[in-house]
KEDRENKOL-697947 format. One record per residue (C-alpha): residue number from 1; x, y, z. Coordinates in nm, 3 decimals, always signed. Each point is the difference from the previous one (the first is absolute). Layout:
! residues N
NUM:X:Y:Z
...
! end
This chain:
! residues 293
1:-10.853:+8.034:+8.675
2:-0.010:+0.198:+0.325
3:-0.157:-0.156:+0.303
4:-0.313:+0.175:+0.126
5:+0.087:+0.228:+0.289
6:-0.331:-0.032:+0.184
7:+0.062:-0.075:+0.370
8:+0.059:-0.364:+0.088
9:-0.303:-0.189:+0.130
10:+0.066:-0.238:+0.290
11:-0.291:-0.195:+0.144
12:+0.180:-0.296:+0.159
13:+0.357:-0.029:+0.128
14:+0.164:-0.342:+0.030
15:+0.232:-0.035:+0.299
16:+0.200:-0.327:+0.017
17:+0.104:-0.061:+0.359
18:+0.177:-0.245:+0.228
19:-0.078:+0.223:+0.301
20:+0.363:+0.100:+0.045
21:+0.067:+0.357:+0.111
22:+0.067:+0.138:-0.347
23:-0.307:-0.170:-0.148
24:-0.209:+0.169:+0.270
25:+0.158:+0.332:-0.098
26:-0.109:-0.076:-0.358
27:-0.354:-0.063:+0.127
28:+0.000:+0.331:+0.185
29:+0.131:+0.177:-0.311
30:-0.273:-0.167:-0.206
31:-0.257:+0.125:+0.252
32:+0.123:+0.357:-0.057
33:-0.053:-0.034:-0.375
34:-0.329:-0.189:+0.040
35:-0.134:+0.279:+0.220
36:+0.099:+0.259:-0.260
37:-0.149:-0.198:-0.292
38:-0.300:-0.142:+0.187
39:+0.134:-0.345:-0.088
40:-0.010:-0.339:+0.173
41:+0.295:-0.224:+0.089
42:+0.043:-0.366:-0.085
43:+0.246:-0.154:+0.247
44:+0.169:-0.305:-0.154
45:+0.193:-0.264:+0.192
46:+0.172:-0.268:-0.208
47:+0.150:-0.314:+0.149
48:+0.179:-0.294:-0.155
49:-0.187:-0.327:-0.040
50:+0.072:-0.300:+0.220
51:+0.206:-0.145:-0.289
52:+0.212:+0.314:-0.016
53:+0.027:+0.048:+0.374
54:+0.267:-0.237:+0.131
55:-0.093:+0.086:+0.357
56:-0.344:-0.160:-0.035
57:+0.017:-0.376:+0.045
58:-0.363:-0.098:-0.049
59:-0.288:+0.071:-0.234
60:-0.245:+0.237:+0.172
61:-0.252:+0.262:-0.106
62:+0.266:+0.266:+0.027
63:-0.210:+0.260:-0.182
64:-0.277:-0.015:+0.259
65:+0.248:+0.016:+0.287
66:+0.179:+0.299:-0.150
67:-0.323:+0.183:-0.085
68:-0.122:-0.026:+0.359
69:+0.335:+0.114:+0.136
70:+0.028:+0.287:-0.250
71:-0.349:+0.123:+0.082
72:+0.089:+0.020:+0.369
73:+0.329:+0.170:-0.081
74:-0.175:+0.251:-0.222
75:-0.252:+0.090:+0.271
76:+0.291:+0.062:+0.236
77:+0.179:+0.225:-0.253
78:-0.313:+0.198:-0.079
79:-0.068:+0.060:+0.367
80:+0.354:+0.136:+0.049
81:+0.003:+0.236:-0.300
82:-0.263:+0.278:+0.003
83:+0.089:+0.088:-0.360
84:-0.171:-0.321:-0.111
85:-0.328:+0.064:+0.182
86:-0.182:+0.179:-0.281
87:+0.144:-0.208:-0.286
88:-0.191:-0.289:-0.156
89:+0.240:-0.294:+0.012
90:-0.045:-0.353:-0.133
91:+0.244:-0.283:+0.055
92:+0.100:-0.289:-0.222
93:+0.222:-0.303:+0.053
94:+0.169:-0.174:-0.294
95:+0.234:-0.295:-0.034
96:+0.289:-0.027:-0.246
97:+0.294:+0.200:-0.128
98:-0.030:+0.346:+0.145
99:+0.083:+0.220:-0.300
100:-0.228:-0.217:-0.217
101:-0.290:+0.026:+0.244
102:+0.038:+0.378:+0.027
103:-0.013:+0.020:-0.380
104:-0.298:-0.239:-0.013
105:-0.205:+0.184:+0.263
106:+0.081:+0.342:-0.146
107:-0.116:-0.118:-0.344
108:-0.307:-0.183:+0.126
109:-0.116:+0.290:+0.218
110:+0.097:+0.265:-0.258
111:+0.218:+0.176:+0.256
112:+0.126:+0.348:-0.106
113:+0.271:+0.029:+0.267
114:+0.214:-0.230:+0.217
115:+0.182:+0.123:+0.311
116:+0.254:-0.224:+0.173
117:+0.309:-0.001:+0.219
118:+0.346:-0.093:-0.127
119:+0.124:-0.164:+0.321
120:-0.157:-0.215:+0.268
121:+0.146:-0.341:+0.078
122:-0.177:-0.039:+0.332
123:-0.354:-0.048:-0.121
124:-0.265:-0.231:+0.139
125:+0.087:-0.289:-0.232
126:+0.361:+0.098:-0.065
127:-0.063:+0.101:-0.359
128:+0.166:+0.338:+0.015
129:+0.216:-0.111:-0.291
130:-0.284:+0.092:-0.236
131:+0.084:+0.366:+0.043
132:+0.375:-0.029:-0.024
133:+0.235:+0.006:-0.300
134:-0.089:-0.177:-0.320
135:-0.345:-0.104:+0.118
136:-0.100:+0.361:+0.057
137:+0.148:+0.108:-0.331
138:-0.180:-0.284:-0.180
139:-0.327:+0.116:+0.156
140:+0.065:+0.354:-0.122
141:+0.086:-0.118:-0.351
142:-0.299:-0.234:-0.036
143:-0.280:+0.178:+0.185
144:-0.281:+0.133:-0.222
145:-0.013:+0.334:+0.182
146:+0.224:+0.259:+0.169
147:+0.171:-0.096:+0.328
148:+0.115:+0.221:+0.285
149:+0.276:-0.162:+0.207
150:+0.113:+0.111:+0.345
151:+0.334:-0.088:+0.151
152:-0.063:+0.179:+0.329
153:-0.257:+0.222:+0.169
154:-0.054:+0.311:-0.218
155:+0.118:+0.334:+0.136
156:-0.344:+0.150:-0.059
157:-0.346:-0.146:-0.034
158:-0.074:+0.190:-0.320
159:+0.118:+0.036:-0.359
160:+0.069:+0.359:-0.098
161:+0.323:-0.035:-0.201
162:+0.073:-0.268:-0.262
163:+0.339:-0.056:-0.164
164:-0.023:-0.117:-0.362
165:+0.336:-0.109:-0.152
166:+0.024:+0.063:-0.374
167:+0.228:-0.148:-0.264
168:+0.047:+0.038:-0.375
169:-0.254:-0.260:-0.113
170:-0.283:+0.076:-0.239
171:-0.258:-0.099:+0.261
172:+0.062:+0.312:+0.208
173:-0.328:+0.155:-0.117
174:-0.194:-0.304:+0.121
175:+0.191:+0.004:+0.329
176:-0.089:+0.366:+0.055
177:-0.367:-0.075:-0.068
178:+0.011:-0.267:+0.271
179:+0.180:+0.234:+0.238
180:-0.264:+0.268:-0.057
181:-0.281:-0.242:+0.089
182:+0.164:-0.109:+0.325
183:+0.092:+0.359:+0.091
184:-0.363:+0.101:-0.043
185:-0.113:-0.300:+0.204
186:+0.220:+0.100:+0.295
187:-0.017:+0.377:-0.058
188:+0.381:-0.008:-0.015
189:+0.285:+0.193:-0.159
190:+0.217:-0.187:-0.252
191:+0.381:+0.019:+0.015
192:+0.143:-0.099:-0.339
193:+0.353:-0.136:+0.026
194:+0.202:-0.079:-0.312
195:+0.314:-0.199:+0.077
196:+0.253:-0.035:-0.279
197:+0.246:-0.279:+0.072
198:+0.352:+0.049:-0.133
199:-0.021:-0.306:-0.227
200:-0.332:+0.117:-0.143
201:+0.153:+0.322:-0.125
202:+0.189:-0.209:-0.255
203:-0.333:-0.082:-0.168
204:-0.239:+0.283:+0.089
205:+0.037:+0.375:-0.053
206:-0.050:+0.166:+0.339
207:-0.177:+0.283:-0.182
208:-0.272:-0.249:-0.094
209:-0.044:-0.089:+0.367
210:-0.027:+0.369:+0.088
211:-0.264:+0.049:-0.269
212:-0.201:-0.297:+0.130
213:+0.008:+0.140:+0.353
214:-0.122:+0.339:-0.117
215:-0.274:-0.168:-0.204
216:-0.110:-0.204:+0.300
217:+0.005:+0.306:+0.224
218:-0.220:+0.192:-0.244
219:-0.249:-0.285:-0.029
220:-0.039:-0.034:+0.376
221:-0.046:+0.375:+0.032
222:-0.271:-0.015:-0.266
223:-0.167:-0.278:+0.196
224:-0.014:+0.220:+0.307
225:+0.261:-0.205:+0.187
226:+0.268:+0.183:+0.197
227:+0.343:-0.106:-0.123
228:+0.370:+0.051:+0.062
229:+0.272:-0.138:-0.228
230:+0.366:-0.083:+0.045
231:+0.269:-0.164:-0.214
232:+0.297:-0.173:+0.162
233:+0.302:-0.189:-0.135
234:+0.097:-0.303:+0.206
235:+0.162:-0.342:-0.041
236:-0.270:-0.165:+0.216
237:-0.354:+0.112:-0.090
238:-0.164:-0.174:+0.295
239:+0.221:+0.187:+0.246
240:-0.093:+0.330:-0.163
241:-0.370:-0.080:+0.019
242:+0.013:-0.099:+0.367
243:+0.216:+0.298:+0.093
244:-0.226:+0.245:-0.179
245:-0.317:-0.155:+0.146
246:+0.141:+0.037:+0.351
247:+0.127:+0.355:-0.049
248:-0.325:+0.119:-0.159
249:-0.211:-0.142:+0.282
250:-0.193:-0.219:-0.243
251:-0.262:-0.249:+0.113
252:-0.001:-0.238:-0.298
253:+0.230:-0.111:-0.284
254:-0.165:-0.113:-0.323
255:+0.188:-0.241:-0.229
256:-0.129:-0.139:-0.328
257:+0.102:-0.336:-0.146
258:-0.075:-0.189:-0.321
259:+0.125:+0.266:-0.239
260:+0.209:-0.245:-0.195
261:+0.300:+0.200:-0.118
262:+0.345:-0.097:+0.122
263:+0.084:+0.348:+0.117
264:-0.322:+0.019:+0.202
265:+0.150:-0.266:+0.226
266:+0.186:+0.286:+0.165
267:-0.298:+0.041:+0.232
268:-0.154:-0.342:-0.034
269:+0.238:-0.291:+0.045
270:+0.249:+0.011:+0.284
271:-0.070:+0.368:+0.069
272:-0.369:-0.067:+0.055
273:+0.086:-0.288:+0.233
274:+0.230:+0.231:+0.194
275:-0.265:+0.267:+0.033
276:-0.265:-0.248:+0.116
277:+0.229:-0.180:+0.244
278:+0.181:+0.305:+0.142
279:-0.248:+0.286:-0.003
280:-0.126:+0.119:+0.340
281:-0.278:+0.167:-0.199
282:-0.291:-0.204:-0.147
283:+0.047:-0.095:-0.365
284:-0.279:-0.016:-0.259
285:+0.090:-0.251:-0.274
286:-0.199:-0.008:-0.323
287:+0.038:-0.245:-0.289
288:-0.083:+0.209:-0.303
289:-0.088:-0.308:-0.208
290:-0.270:-0.105:+0.248
291:-0.115:+0.345:+0.107
292:-0.369:+0.063:-0.062
293:-0.100:+0.369:+0.015
! end
């Protein structure tokens, strides 16, 4: 069944932060989207409990101390960034495992979008590890909603071009429906990129991939979404995606996980990790099994 292609509705954006530089860039990026969507921001700071934190030698009301400190820090950040002035922002402090708390808060608050940095080891409570490596990927895999990750400050403070990698899986139609919704939300052009890995050509007829790309292109055109399509042959799909995104001047890369088939891992497993961890362009990750139109 095709996913409805009505524009995405975003009313609240969850921004996990440790107040490192990249997490503040994520907050600024969230403000750009919040302004466009007339949405609010929920700023989440998660710290480890006194039992988990080996640096803390005594039992204290750490939550209260952190909340007071975070509130002061937030006032300072808001005063320095004029892009936050008109945005309604709430803050929340949680204690526990960071990826689990992000998942919990997103579910509890029915969050439709998370935006977070993928680096930042110099945060207020030295918890930058929550947005690095396996922790970040676990958050992306488990979160109940789409996540946009930033590795560095975006080139532009807008989203006008979105790269959507395609593969040979049967879920392509659903993926295109999702892409159409986000393209309409941002008012963006979609760049379809089909990457056929050499090993995949042993199992999949490249003509089938070509047909899927043409099908996807036609559907997006029918939806009123501007689209360009390209097919490339490469031994490393993630490199092709990043190279094309840079050369096309794209503002966002959309990757979809949870499709299930072994061949779909071409753009999900290690390739997805590479895209998320290496892309200078923000990456929108969507788990198709948890996606709610």
